[in-house]
C-alpha positions, 0 to 999 in steps of 0.5 A, a space after each residue: 909906453 912899453 919898455 921895448 917901444 921906449 928903447 926903440 925911440 931911444 935908439 932912433 933918437 941917439 942914432 940920428 944924433 950920432 949920424 948928424 954929428 958925423 961921428 966915425 963908427 970907430 968911436 965905439 958904441 954908446 950902450 943903453 940898458 932900458 928896463 921896465 914892465 909890461 902890464 900883466 906880465 910876471 917879470 920885467 924886461 931889459 933891452 940893450 941899444 947900441 949906438 951906432 952898431 945896433 940901434 934896434 933894441 935887443 932883449 937881454 933877459 927874455 922875460 925871465 928873472 935874472 941879472 943884466 950887466 953892461 960896461 966892463 963885465 969881465 970881473 963881474 962875470 967871473 964872480 958868477 961863474 959856477 954860482 947859482 943864484 935864485 933871482 926869482 926868490 930874492 927880496 928886492 933889498 938883496 938884489 940892491 945889495 948884490 948890485 952894489 957888491 958886484 960894482 964895488 968888487 969890480 972897482 976894487 979889483 980894477 985897481 990891480 988890472 992893466 985894463 982901463 979903469 972904467 969902474 969906480 966912484 960913487 954908485 947910483 942905484 934905482 929900482 923899478 917895481 910894479 908897485 912903485 915904478 922907478 925909485 932912486 935908492 942911492 944917489 951920489 951927492 955933488 959937494 962943494 969945497 970941503 
């Protein structure tokens, strides 16, 4: 299944559940980023689905190499202002490291902000490649009594 088709099905599924639960639109959006590859294309695609405001997928990266962010992105966006990162040349490991750096930096700076602290805790990381498909790189562990 193509990523855009999966994103469309995801949007339909959650939009129907949102409406069935009689959730008010003022409750805010649930936001999903769906990424993947189409056969024979040079780079992947990332689609955003927002429930209830935009259940139809919107492509974020438009078939180019780059970074797609969601959630509280104001600090991360400031990190990238004036910085030119050659994403098309970065090894996968550098991309993983950069993702973790941006999340940790955002979480660290949120301690000093007056905004809601919506970033923090353990970080899950996964990659999607043509060769391996979806692969988890780093997963948080659930621990019992310490």
